[in-house]
Jmol script that loads the backbone (N, CA, C; Angstrom):
load data "model"
ATOM      1  N   MET A   1     -63.735  74.656  -3.959  1.00  0.00           N
ATOM      2  CA  MET A   1     -64.120  74.208  -5.274  1.00  0.00           C
ATOM      3  C   MET A   1     -63.689  75.263  -6.294  1.00  0.00           C
ATOM      4  N   PRO A   2     -62.992  74.862  -7.361  1.00  0.00           N
ATOM      5  CA  PRO A   2     -62.530  75.833  -8.348  1.00  0.00           C
ATOM      6  C   PRO A   2     -63.679  76.416  -9.150  1.00  0.00           C
ATOM      7  N   TYR A   3     -63.473  77.631  -9.584  1.00  0.00           N
ATOM      8  CA  TYR A   3     -64.409  78.290 -10.470  1.00  0.00           C
ATOM      9  C   TYR A   3     -64.004  77.943 -11.893  1.00  0.00           C
ATOM     10  N   ARG A   4     -64.919  77.457 -12.683  1.00  0.00           N
ATOM     11  CA  ARG A   4     -64.635  77.058 -14.060  1.00  0.00           C
ATOM     12  C   ARG A   4     -65.068  78.154 -15.018  1.00  0.00           C
ATOM     13  N   ASP A   5     -64.214  78.473 -15.957  1.00  0.00           N
ATOM     14  CA  ASP A   5     -64.513  79.509 -16.919  1.00  0.00           C
ATOM     15  C   ASP A   5     -64.218  78.980 -18.311  1.00  0.00           C
ATOM     16  N   THR A   6     -65.228  78.888 -19.147  1.00  0.00           N
ATOM     17  CA  THR A   6     -65.013  78.428 -20.509  1.00  0.00           C
ATOM     18  C   THR A   6     -65.306  79.534 -21.512  1.00  0.00           C
ATOM     19  N   LEU A   7     -65.362  80.776 -21.062  1.00  0.00           N
ATOM     20  CA  LEU A   7     -65.704  81.879 -21.945  1.00  0.00           C
ATOM     21  C   LEU A   7     -64.494  82.651 -22.434  1.00  0.00           C
ATOM     22  N   GLY A   8     -63.286  82.275 -22.005  1.00  0.00           N
ATOM     23  CA  GLY A   8     -62.095  82.975 -22.445  1.00  0.00           C
ATOM     24  C   GLY A   8     -61.784  82.683 -23.907  1.00  0.00           C
ATOM     25  N   VAL A   9     -60.968  83.527 -24.510  1.00  0.00           N
ATOM     26  CA  VAL A   9     -60.557  83.350 -25.898  1.00  0.00           C
ATOM     27  C   VAL A   9     -59.033  83.238 -25.935  1.00  0.00           C
ATOM     28  N   CYS A  10     -58.545  82.254 -26.663  1.00  0.00           N
ATOM     29  CA  CYS A  10     -57.106  82.047 -26.799  1.00  0.00           C
ATOM     30  C   CYS A  10     -56.487  83.235 -27.530  1.00  0.00           C
ATOM     31  N   PRO A  11     -55.452  83.850 -26.955  1.00  0.00           N
ATOM     32  CA  PRO A  11     -54.816  84.976 -27.629  1.00  0.00           C
ATOM     33  C   PRO A  11     -54.032  84.569 -28.873  1.00  0.00           C
ATOM     34  N   ARG A  12     -53.677  83.301 -28.990  1.00  0.00           N
ATOM     35  CA  ARG A  12     -52.881  82.837 -30.131  1.00  0.00           C
ATOM     36  C   ARG A  12     -53.765  82.431 -31.316  1.00  0.00           C
ATOM     37  N   CYS A  13     -54.809  81.608 -31.076  1.00  0.00           N
ATOM     38  CA  CYS A  13     -55.596  81.083 -32.198  1.00  0.00           C
ATOM     39  C   CYS A  13     -57.051  81.533 -32.201  1.00  0.00           C
ATOM     40  N   GLY A  14     -57.507  82.196 -31.136  1.00  0.00           N
ATOM     41  CA  GLY A  14     -58.876  82.707 -31.089  1.00  0.00           C
ATOM     42  C   GLY A  14     -59.926  81.693 -30.684  1.00  0.00           C
ATOM     43  N   SER A  15     -59.521  80.467 -30.363  1.00  0.00           N
ATOM     44  CA  SER A  15     -60.470  79.438 -29.932  1.00  0.00           C
ATOM     45  C   SER A  15     -60.897  79.680 -28.488  1.00  0.00           C
ATOM     46  N   PRO A  16     -62.046  79.138 -28.085  1.00  0.00           N
ATOM     47  CA  PRO A  16     -62.441  79.246 -26.678  1.00  0.00           C
ATOM     48  C   PRO A  16     -61.439  78.513 -25.788  1.00  0.00           C
ATOM     49  N   ILE A  17     -61.152  79.087 -24.637  1.00  0.00           N
ATOM     50  CA  ILE A  17     -60.264  78.423 -23.688  1.00  0.00           C
ATOM     51  C   ILE A  17     -60.989  78.287 -22.358  1.00  0.00           C
ATOM     52  N   GLY A  18     -60.558  77.347 -21.570  1.00  0.00           N
ATOM     53  CA  GLY A  18     -61.170  77.118 -20.274  1.00  0.00           C
ATOM     54  C   GLY A  18     -60.113  76.842 -19.238  1.00  0.00           C
ATOM     55  N   GLY A  19     -60.525  76.860 -17.998  1.00  0.00           N
ATOM     56  CA  GLY A  19     -59.588  76.607 -16.922  1.00  0.00           C
ATOM     57  C   GLY A  19     -60.257  76.801 -15.592  1.00  0.00           C
ATOM     58  N   GLY A  20     -59.453  76.839 -14.570  1.00  0.00           N
ATOM     59  CA  GLY A  20     -59.990  76.979 -13.233  1.00  0.00           C
ATOM     60  C   GLY A  20     -59.188  77.932 -12.384  1.00  0.00           C
ATOM     61  N   TRP A  21     -59.858  78.555 -11.462  1.00  0.00           N
ATOM     62  CA  TRP A  21     -59.231  79.427 -10.486  1.00  0.00           C
ATOM     63  C   TRP A  21     -59.614  78.892  -9.117  1.00  0.00           C
ATOM     64  N   ASP A  22     -58.649  78.750  -8.252  1.00  0.00           N
ATOM     65  CA  ASP A  22     -58.935  78.362  -6.878  1.00  0.00           C
ATOM     66  C   ASP A  22     -57.826  78.926  -5.996  1.00  0.00           C
ATOM     67  N   ALA A  23     -57.798  78.527  -4.760  1.00  0.00           N
ATOM     68  CA  ALA A  23     -56.823  79.076  -3.818  1.00  0.00           C
ATOM     69  C   ALA A  23     -55.383  78.748  -4.223  1.00  0.00           C
ATOM     70  N   SER A  24     -55.192  77.678  -4.975  1.00  0.00           N
ATOM     71  CA  SER A  24     -53.833  77.284  -5.347  1.00  0.00           C
ATOM     72  C   SER A  24     -53.320  78.002  -6.591  1.00  0.00           C
ATOM     73  N   GLY A  25     -54.160  78.708  -7.292  1.00  0.00           N
ATOM     74  CA  GLY A  25     -53.687  79.436  -8.462  1.00  0.00           C
ATOM     75  C   GLY A  25     -54.684  79.473  -9.582  1.00  0.00           C
ATOM     76  N   GLU A  26     -54.202  79.827 -10.758  1.00  0.00           N
ATOM     77  CA  GLU A  26     -55.075  79.941 -11.913  1.00  0.00           C
ATOM     78  C   GLU A  26     -54.363  79.466 -13.166  1.00  0.00           C
ATOM     79  N   ARG A  27     -55.119  78.811 -14.021  1.00  0.00           N
ATOM     80  CA  ARG A  27     -54.594  78.309 -15.281  1.00  0.00           C
ATOM     81  C   ARG A  27     -55.725  78.280 -16.305  1.00  0.00           C
ATOM     82  N   LEU A  28     -55.394  78.643 -17.527  1.00  0.00           N
ATOM     83  CA  LEU A  28     -56.303  78.525 -18.654  1.00  0.00           C
ATOM     84  C   LEU A  28     -55.606  77.681 -19.705  1.00  0.00           C
ATOM     85  N   GLU A  29     -56.363  76.867 -20.436  1.00  0.00           N
ATOM     86  CA  GLU A  29     -55.765  76.048 -21.479  1.00  0.00           C
ATOM     87  C   GLU A  29     -56.597  76.114 -22.746  1.00  0.00           C
ATOM     88  N   CYS A  30     -55.927  76.109 -23.890  1.00  0.00           N
ATOM     89  CA  CYS A  30     -56.584  76.095 -25.187  1.00  0.00           C
ATOM     90  C   CYS A  30     -56.533  74.676 -25.732  1.00  0.00           C
ATOM     91  N   ALA A  31     -57.685  74.087 -25.960  1.00  0.00           N
ATOM     92  CA  ALA A  31     -57.732  72.728 -26.489  1.00  0.00           C
ATOM     93  C   ALA A  31     -57.281  72.674 -27.950  1.00  0.00           C
ATOM     94  N   SER A  32     -57.373  73.792 -28.645  1.00  0.00           N
ATOM     95  CA  SER A  32     -57.024  73.818 -30.058  1.00  0.00           C
ATOM     96  C   SER A  32     -55.513  73.875 -30.298  1.00  0.00           C
ATOM     97  N   CYS A  33     -54.823  74.860 -29.718  1.00  0.00           N
ATOM     98  CA  CYS A  33     -53.381  75.013 -29.975  1.00  0.00           C
ATOM     99  C   CYS A  33     -52.507  74.559 -28.800  1.00  0.00           C
ATOM    100  N   GLN A  34     -53.130  74.123 -27.714  1.00  0.00           N
ATOM    101  CA  GLN A  34     -52.441  73.649 -26.511  1.00  0.00           C
ATOM    102  C   GLN A  34     -51.653  74.739 -25.802  1.00  0.00           C
ATOM    103  N   GLY A  35     -51.981  76.008 -26.053  1.00  0.00           N
ATOM    104  CA  GLY A  35     -51.366  77.093 -25.304  1.00  0.00           C
ATOM    105  C   GLY A  35     -51.924  77.130 -23.890  1.00  0.00           C
ATOM    106  N   ARG A  36     -51.147  77.721 -22.973  1.00  0.00           N
ATOM    107  CA  ARG A  36     -51.571  77.791 -21.570  1.00  0.00           C
ATOM    108  C   ARG A  36     -51.272  79.166 -20.998  1.00  0.00           C
ATOM    109  N   PHE A  37     -52.201  79.665 -20.217  1.00  0.00           N
ATOM    110  CA  PHE A  37     -51.998  80.911 -19.477  1.00  0.00           C
ATOM    111  C   PHE A  37     -51.900  80.537 -18.015  1.00  0.00           C
ATOM    112  N   VAL A  38     -50.799  80.909 -17.377  1.00  0.00           N
ATOM    113  CA  VAL A  38     -50.574  80.562 -15.973  1.00  0.00           C
ATOM    114  C   VAL A  38     -50.510  81.854 -15.174  1.00  0.00           C
ATOM    115  N   GLY A  39     -51.391  81.973 -14.186  1.00  0.00           N
ATOM    116  CA  GLY A  39     -51.414  83.155 -13.337  1.00  0.00           C
ATOM    117  C   GLY A  39     -50.176  83.243 -12.472  1.00  0.00           C
ATOM    118  N   PHE A  40     -49.827  84.472 -12.091  1.00  0.00           N
ATOM    119  CA  PHE A  40     -48.617  84.671 -11.292  1.00  0.00           C
ATOM    120  C   PHE A  40     -48.637  83.880  -9.991  1.00  0.00           C
ATOM    121  N   SER A  41     -49.816  83.678  -9.412  1.00  0.00           N
ATOM    122  CA  SER A  41     -49.864  82.930  -8.152  1.00  0.00           C
ATOM    123  C   SER A  41     -49.482  81.466  -8.343  1.00  0.00           C
ATOM    124  N   SER A  42     -49.585  80.943  -9.554  1.00  0.00           N
ATOM    125  CA  SER A  42     -49.216  79.550  -9.842  1.00  0.00           C
ATOM    126  C   SER A  42     -47.776  79.380 -10.301  1.00  0.00           C
ATOM    127  N   LEU A  43     -47.132  80.448 -10.733  1.00  0.00           N
ATOM    128  CA  LEU A  43     -45.795  80.328 -11.315  1.00  0.00           C
ATOM    129  C   LEU A  43     -44.691  79.889 -10.359  1.00  0.00           C
ATOM    130  N   PRO A  44     -44.591  80.440  -9.159  1.00  0.00           N
ATOM    131  CA  PRO A  44     -43.450  80.044  -8.315  1.00  0.00           C
ATOM    132  C   PRO A  44     -43.336  78.553  -8.094  1.00  0.00           C
ATOM    133  N   GLY A  45     -44.443  77.859  -7.910  1.00  0.00           N
ATOM    134  CA  GLY A  45     -44.389  76.415  -7.717  1.00  0.00           C
ATOM    135  C   GLY A  45     -44.102  75.675  -9.007  1.00  0.00           C
ATOM    136  N   SER A  46     -44.597  76.196 -10.127  1.00  0.00           N
ATOM    137  CA  SER A  46     -44.421  75.531 -11.410  1.00  0.00           C
ATOM    138  C   SER A  46     -43.005  75.707 -11.957  1.00  0.00           C
ATOM    139  N   LEU A  47     -42.513  76.925 -11.909  1.00  0.00           N
ATOM    140  CA  LEU A  47     -41.184  77.232 -12.453  1.00  0.00           C
ATOM    141  C   LEU A  47     -40.456  78.135 -11.476  1.00  0.00           C
ATOM    142  N   PRO A  48     -39.822  77.632 -10.461  1.00  0.00           N
ATOM    143  CA  PRO A  48     -39.202  78.454  -9.437  1.00  0.00           C
ATOM    144  C   PRO A  48     -38.247  79.526  -9.909  1.00  0.00           C
ATOM    145  N   GLY A  49     -37.630  79.789 -10.847  1.00  0.00           N
ATOM    146  CA  GLY A  49     -36.731  80.849 -11.300  1.00  0.00           C
ATOM    147  C   GLY A  49     -37.354  81.796 -12.280  1.00  0.00           C
ATOM    148  N   LEU A  50     -38.585  81.513 -12.726  1.00  0.00           N
ATOM    149  CA  LEU A  50     -39.175  82.338 -13.779  1.00  0.00           C
ATOM    150  C   LEU A  50     -39.469  83.752 -13.316  1.00  0.00           C
ATOM    151  N   MET A  51     -39.916  83.936 -12.100  1.00  0.00           N
ATOM    152  CA  MET A  51     -40.251  85.277 -11.635  1.00  0.00           C
ATOM    153  C   MET A  51     -39.006  86.163 -11.644  1.00  0.00           C
ATOM    154  N   GLU A  52     -37.856  85.605 -11.320  1.00  0.00           N
ATOM    155  CA  GLU A  52     -36.614  86.370 -11.384  1.00  0.00           C
ATOM    156  C   GLU A  52     -36.297  86.759 -12.826  1.00  0.00           C
ATOM    157  N   TRP A  53     -36.464  85.833 -13.761  1.00  0.00           N
ATOM    158  CA  TRP A  53     -36.234  86.125 -15.173  1.00  0.00           C
ATOM    159  C   TRP A  53     -37.128  87.268 -15.631  1.00  0.00           C
ATOM    160  N   LEU A  54     -38.406  87.190 -15.299  1.00  0.00           N
ATOM    161  CA  LEU A  54     -39.353  88.218 -15.741  1.00  0.00           C
ATOM    162  C   LEU A  54     -39.030  89.570 -15.119  1.00  0.00           C
ATOM    163  N   GLY A  55     -38.612  89.577 -13.879  1.00  0.00           N
ATOM    164  CA  GLY A  55     -38.331  90.825 -13.198  1.00  0.00           C
ATOM    165  C   GLY A  55     -37.019  91.475 -13.597  1.00  0.00           C
ATOM    166  N   ASN A  56     -36.082  90.710 -14.128  1.00  0.00           N
ATOM    167  CA  ASN A  56     -34.750  91.228 -14.412  1.00  0.00           C
ATOM    168  C   ASN A  56     -34.427  91.396 -15.886  1.00  0.00           C
ATOM    169  N   ARG A  57     -35.384  91.217 -16.766  1.00  0.00           N
ATOM    170  CA  ARG A  57     -35.122  91.321 -18.195  1.00  0.00           C
ATOM    171  C   ARG A  57     -35.975  92.431 -18.807  1.00  0.00           C
ATOM    172  N   PRO A  58     -35.395  93.176 -19.754  1.00  0.00           N
ATOM    173  CA  PRO A  58     -36.196  94.208 -20.416  1.00  0.00           C
ATOM    174  C   PRO A  58     -37.253  93.578 -21.325  1.00  0.00           C
ATOM    175  N   SER A  59     -38.355  94.254 -21.441  1.00  0.00           N
ATOM    176  CA  SER A  59     -39.434  93.775 -22.294  1.00  0.00           C
ATOM    177  C   SER A  59     -39.133  94.097 -23.748  1.00  0.00           C
ATOM    178  N   GLN A  60     -39.573  93.219 -24.624  1.00  0.00           N
ATOM    179  CA  GLN A  60     -39.491  93.464 -26.050  1.00  0.00           C
ATOM    180  C   GLN A  60     -40.931  93.502 -26.560  1.00  0.00           C
ATOM    181  N   VAL A  61     -41.224  94.459 -27.391  1.00  0.00           N
ATOM    182  CA  VAL A  61     -42.597  94.604 -27.866  1.00  0.00           C
ATOM    183  C   VAL A  61     -42.717  93.988 -29.255  1.00  0.00           C
ATOM    184  N   PRO A  62     -43.539  92.949 -29.396  1.00  0.00           N
ATOM    185  CA  PRO A  62     -43.713  92.340 -30.714  1.00  0.00           C
ATOM    186  C   PRO A  62     -44.523  93.265 -31.621  1.00  0.00           C
ATOM    187  N   THR A  63     -44.461  93.007 -32.919  1.00  0.00           N
ATOM    188  CA  THR A  63     -45.203  93.854 -33.848  1.00  0.00           C
ATOM    189  C   THR A  63     -46.708  93.756 -33.602  1.00  0.00           C
ATOM    190  N   GLU A  64     -47.203  92.585 -33.243  1.00  0.00           N
ATOM    191  CA  GLU A  64     -48.613  92.413 -32.926  1.00  0.00           C
ATOM    192  C   GLU A  64     -48.719  91.681 -31.594  1.00  0.00           C
ATOM    193  N   PRO A  65     -48.779  92.431 -30.487  1.00  0.00           N
ATOM    194  CA  PRO A  65     -48.824  91.767 -29.182  1.00  0.00           C
ATOM    195  C   PRO A  65     -50.111  90.975 -28.994  1.00  0.00           C
ATOM    196  N   LEU A  66     -49.997  89.878 -28.269  1.00  0.00           N
ATOM    197  CA  LEU A  66     -51.175  89.077 -27.922  1.00  0.00           C
ATOM    198  C   LEU A  66     -51.952  89.794 -26.836  1.00  0.00           C
ATOM    199  N   GLY A  67     -53.257  89.602 -26.814  1.00  0.00           N
ATOM    200  CA  GLY A  67     -54.087  90.157 -25.749  1.00  0.00           C
ATOM    201  C   GLY A  67     -54.144  89.202 -24.574  1.00  0.00           C
ATOM    202  N   CYS A  68     -54.122  89.736 -23.371  1.00  0.00           N
ATOM    203  CA  CYS A  68     -54.235  88.910 -22.165  1.00  0.00           C
ATOM    204  C   CYS A  68     -55.598  88.218 -22.150  1.00  0.00           C
ATOM    205  N   PRO A  69     -55.644  86.896 -21.901  1.00  0.00           N
ATOM    206  CA  PRO A  69     -56.926  86.213 -21.865  1.00  0.00           C
ATOM    207  C   PRO A  69     -57.797  86.621 -20.677  1.00  0.00           C
ATOM    208  N   ARG A  70     -57.221  87.275 -19.694  1.00  0.00           N
ATOM    209  CA  ARG A  70     -58.004  87.727 -18.543  1.00  0.00           C
ATOM    210  C   ARG A  70     -58.572  89.126 -18.744  1.00  0.00           C
ATOM    211  N   CYS A  71     -57.744  90.078 -19.248  1.00  0.00           N
ATOM    212  CA  CYS A  71     -58.186  91.470 -19.334  1.00  0.00           C
ATOM    213  C   CYS A  71     -58.195  92.026 -20.758  1.00  0.00           C
ATOM    214  N   SER A  72     -57.692  91.280 -21.718  1.00  0.00           N
ATOM    215  CA  SER A  72     -57.633  91.647 -23.136  1.00  0.00           C
ATOM    216  C   SER A  72     -56.638  92.745 -23.486  1.00  0.00           C
ATOM    217  N   LEU A  73     -55.929  93.291 -22.518  1.00  0.00           N
ATOM    218  CA  LEU A  73     -54.917  94.302 -22.819  1.00  0.00           C
ATOM    219  C   LEU A  73     -53.706  93.634 -23.457  1.00  0.00           C
ATOM    220  N   PRO A  74     -52.936  94.377 -24.277  1.00  0.00           N
ATOM    221  CA  PRO A  74     -51.759  93.774 -24.923  1.00  0.00           C
ATOM    222  C   PRO A  74     -50.746  93.274 -23.891  1.00  0.00           C
ATOM    223  N   MET A  75     -50.254  92.072 -24.131  1.00  0.00           N
ATOM    224  CA  MET A  75     -49.221  91.526 -23.255  1.00  0.00           C
ATOM    225  C   MET A  75     -47.858  91.957 -23.770  1.00  0.00           C
ATOM    226  N   ARG A  76     -46.868  91.943 -22.887  1.00  0.00           N
ATOM    227  CA  ARG A  76     -45.485  92.251 -23.245  1.00  0.00           C
ATOM    228  C   ARG A  76     -44.773  90.954 -23.590  1.00  0.00           C
ATOM    229  N   ALA A  77     -43.819  91.030 -24.500  1.00  0.00           N
ATOM    230  CA  ALA A  77     -43.055  89.848 -24.896  1.00  0.00           C
ATOM    231  C   ALA A  77     -41.662  89.923 -24.298  1.00  0.00           C
ATOM    232  N   LEU A  78     -41.143  88.774 -23.944  1.00  0.00           N
ATOM    233  CA  LEU A  78     -39.822  88.687 -23.353  1.00  0.00           C
ATOM    234  C   LEU A  78     -39.157  87.421 -23.873  1.00  0.00           C
ATOM    235  N   THR A  79     -37.994  87.561 -24.483  1.00  0.00           N
ATOM    236  CA  THR A  79     -37.261  86.400 -24.971  1.00  0.00           C
ATOM    237  C   THR A  79     -36.218  86.017 -23.943  1.00  0.00           C
ATOM    238  N   LEU A  80     -36.278  84.782 -23.521  1.00  0.00           N
ATOM    239  CA  LEU A  80     -35.304  84.254 -22.571  1.00  0.00           C
ATOM    240  C   LEU A  80     -34.230  83.560 -23.400  1.00  0.00           C
ATOM    241  N   GLY A  81     -33.088  84.227 -23.542  1.00  0.00           N
ATOM    242  CA  GLY A  81     -32.031  83.777 -24.426  1.00  0.00           C
ATOM    243  C   GLY A  81     -31.548  82.368 -24.171  1.00  0.00           C
ATOM    244  N   ALA A  82     -31.305  82.022 -22.912  1.00  0.00           N
ATOM    245  CA  ALA A  82     -30.770  80.695 -22.603  1.00  0.00           C
ATOM    246  C   ALA A  82     -31.740  79.599 -23.029  1.00  0.00           C
ATOM    247  N   ALA A  83     -33.034  79.886 -22.937  1.00  0.00           N
ATOM    248  CA  ALA A  83     -34.036  78.891 -23.286  1.00  0.00           C
ATOM    249  C   ALA A  83     -34.534  79.053 -24.717  1.00  0.00           C
ATOM    250  N   SER A  84     -34.183  80.167 -25.363  1.00  0.00           N
ATOM    251  CA  SER A  84     -34.691  80.491 -26.701  1.00  0.00           C
ATOM    252  C   SER A  84     -36.212  80.442 -26.747  1.00  0.00           C
ATOM    253  N   VAL A  85     -36.839  80.970 -25.726  1.00  0.00           N
ATOM    254  CA  VAL A  85     -38.295  80.997 -25.623  1.00  0.00           C
ATOM    255  C   VAL A  85     -38.737  82.445 -25.490  1.00  0.00           C
ATOM    256  N   THR A  86     -39.739  82.833 -26.275  1.00  0.00           N
ATOM    257  CA  THR A  86     -40.323  84.158 -26.131  1.00  0.00           C
ATOM    258  C   THR A  86     -41.660  84.003 -25.440  1.00  0.00           C
ATOM    259  N   LEU A  87     -41.770  84.579 -24.256  1.00  0.00           N
ATOM    260  CA  LEU A  87     -43.000  84.509 -23.474  1.00  0.00           C
ATOM    261  C   LEU A  87     -43.778  85.798 -23.628  1.00  0.00           C
ATOM    262  N   ASP A  88     -45.089  85.693 -23.568  1.00  0.00           N
ATOM    263  CA  ASP A  88     -45.968  86.850 -23.566  1.00  0.00           C
ATOM    264  C   ASP A  88     -46.554  86.920 -22.169  1.00  0.00           C
ATOM    265  N   PHE A  89     -46.481  88.119 -21.546  1.00  0.00           N
ATOM    266  CA  PHE A  89     -47.017  88.187 -20.194  1.00  0.00           C
ATOM    267  C   PHE A  89     -47.741  89.489 -19.927  1.00  0.00           C
ATOM    268  N   CYS A  90     -48.754  89.378 -19.094  1.00  0.00           N
ATOM    269  CA  CYS A  90     -49.527  90.517 -18.612  1.00  0.00           C
ATOM    270  C   CYS A  90     -48.990  90.827 -17.224  1.00  0.00           C
ATOM    271  N   ALA A  91     -48.568  92.052 -17.007  1.00  0.00           N
ATOM    272  CA  ALA A  91     -47.989  92.423 -15.714  1.00  0.00           C
ATOM    273  C   ALA A  91     -48.979  92.250 -14.575  1.00  0.00           C
ATOM    274  N   SER A  92     -50.264  92.217 -14.865  1.00  0.00           N
ATOM    275  CA  SER A  92     -51.276  92.077 -13.815  1.00  0.00           C
ATOM    276  C   SER A  92     -51.731  90.647 -13.580  1.00  0.00           C
ATOM    277  N   HIS A  93     -51.658  89.781 -14.614  1.00  0.00           N
ATOM    278  CA  HIS A  93     -52.320  88.487 -14.486  1.00  0.00           C
ATOM    279  C   HIS A  93     -51.462  87.246 -14.634  1.00  0.00           C
ATOM    280  N   GLY A  94     -50.513  87.219 -15.555  1.00  0.00           N
ATOM    281  CA  GLY A  94     -49.729  86.003 -15.706  1.00  0.00           C
ATOM    282  C   GLY A  94     -49.026  85.899 -17.031  1.00  0.00           C
ATOM    283  N   VAL A  95     -48.655  84.661 -17.384  1.00  0.00           N
ATOM    284  CA  VAL A  95     -47.804  84.390 -18.540  1.00  0.00           C
ATOM    285  C   VAL A  95     -48.506  83.434 -19.493  1.00  0.00           C
ATOM    286  N   TRP A  96     -48.427  83.737 -20.798  1.00  0.00           N
ATOM    287  CA  TRP A  96     -48.945  82.847 -21.835  1.00  0.00           C
ATOM    288  C   TRP A  96     -47.795  81.991 -22.350  1.00  0.00           C
ATOM    289  N   PHE A  97     -48.002  80.682 -22.373  1.00  0.00           N
ATOM    290  CA  PHE A  97     -47.029  79.734 -22.904  1.00  0.00           C
ATOM    291  C   PHE A  97     -47.634  79.073 -24.135  1.00  0.00           C
ATOM    292  N   ASP A  98     -46.968  79.186 -25.294  1.00  0.00           N
ATOM    293  CA  ASP A  98     -47.410  78.428 -26.457  1.00  0.00           C
ATOM    294  C   ASP A  98     -47.154  76.955 -26.178  1.00  0.00           C
ATOM    295  N   SER A  99     -47.612  76.084 -27.070  1.00  0.00           N
ATOM    296  CA  SER A  99     -47.746  74.660 -26.778  1.00  0.00           C
ATOM    297  C   SER A  99     -46.590  73.993 -26.042  1.00  0.00           C
ATOM    298  N   SER A 100     -45.351  74.136 -26.435  1.00  0.00           N
ATOM    299  CA  SER A 100     -44.271  73.416 -25.752  1.00  0.00           C
ATOM    300  C   SER A 100     -43.356  74.335 -24.946  1.00  0.00           C
ATOM    301  N   GLU A 101     -43.689  75.616 -24.862  1.00  0.00           N
ATOM    302  CA  GLU A 101     -42.790  76.563 -24.198  1.00  0.00           C
ATOM    303  C   GLU A 101     -42.640  76.301 -22.698  1.00  0.00           C
ATOM    304  N   LEU A 102     -43.681  75.902 -22.031  1.00  0.00           N
ATOM    305  CA  LEU A 102     -43.598  75.659 -20.586  1.00  0.00           C
ATOM    306  C   LEU A 102     -42.598  74.542 -20.294  1.00  0.00           C
ATOM    307  N   GLU A 103     -42.689  73.449 -21.027  1.00  0.00           N
ATOM    308  CA  GLU A 103     -41.767  72.329 -20.825  1.00  0.00           C
ATOM    309  C   GLU A 103     -40.340  72.715 -21.212  1.00  0.00           C
ATOM    310  N   GLN A 104     -40.195  73.442 -22.331  1.00  0.00           N
ATOM    311  CA  GLN A 104     -38.871  73.873 -22.788  1.00  0.00           C
ATOM    312  C   GLN A 104     -38.220  74.791 -21.756  1.00  0.00           C
ATOM    313  N   LEU A 105     -38.989  75.707 -21.202  1.00  0.00           N
ATOM    314  CA  LEU A 105     -38.461  76.630 -20.208  1.00  0.00           C
ATOM    315  C   LEU A 105     -38.110  75.905 -18.907  1.00  0.00           C
ATOM    316  N   ALA A 106     -38.949  74.957 -18.501  1.00  0.00           N
ATOM    317  CA  ALA A 106     -38.683  74.176 -17.288  1.00  0.00           C
ATOM    318  C   ALA A 106     -37.362  73.419 -17.426  1.00  0.00           C
ATOM    319  N   ARG A 107     -37.128  72.822 -18.593  1.00  0.00           N
ATOM    320  CA  ARG A 107     -35.865  72.095 -18.812  1.00  0.00           C
ATOM    321  C   ARG A 107     -34.681  73.053 -18.746  1.00  0.00           C
ATOM    322  N   SER A 108     -34.823  74.226 -19.342  1.00  0.00           N
ATOM    323  CA  SER A 108     -33.736  75.193 -19.366  1.00  0.00           C
ATOM    324  C   SER A 108     -33.412  75.722 -17.968  1.00  0.00           C
ATOM    325  N   LEU A 109     -34.445  76.028 -17.186  1.00  0.00           N
ATOM    326  CA  LEU A 109     -34.233  76.525 -15.830  1.00  0.00           C
ATOM    327  C   LEU A 109     -33.620  75.457 -14.938  1.00  0.00           C
ATOM    328  N   LYS A 110     -34.008  74.213 -15.156  1.00  0.00           N
ATOM    329  CA  LYS A 110     -33.476  73.125 -14.357  1.00  0.00           C
ATOM    330  C   LYS A 110     -32.000  72.880 -14.685  1.00  0.00           C
ATOM    331  N   ALA A 111     -31.650  72.991 -15.963  1.00  0.00           N
ATOM    332  CA  ALA A 111     -30.278  72.755 -16.390  1.00  0.00           C
ATOM    333  C   ALA A 111     -29.334  73.899 -16.004  1.00  0.00           C
ATOM    334  N   GLY A 112     -29.895  75.113 -15.957  1.00  0.00           N
ATOM    335  CA  GLY A 112     -29.023  76.260 -15.742  1.00  0.00           C
ATOM    336  C   GLY A 112     -29.077  76.792 -14.377  1.00  0.00           C
TER     337      GLY A 112
END
end "model"
wireframe off; spacefill off
backbone 0.3
color backbone group
């Protein structure tokens, strides 16, 4: 049975976020801005090439980094040129996707 957490705060808009953690992975979603935080354990199945992208690209630091919804530490930003998507990620917990970034990145990885 997944553990439900509705006490998280969206790093993008500050609204409460909720989600579940279970053996298959972890995900948080913001009902307000539709952003999503996907834990590293969930990424390989969701986007099979993303871990390679994250591991092989230098980090870019935004002027105001978002805080990780799990630990609140500043996340690192990474722009994936082919997809024109800038992802924010916590090296310990996962990746934050703004509202349409997950779908945009999935299309780009599938095409390329």
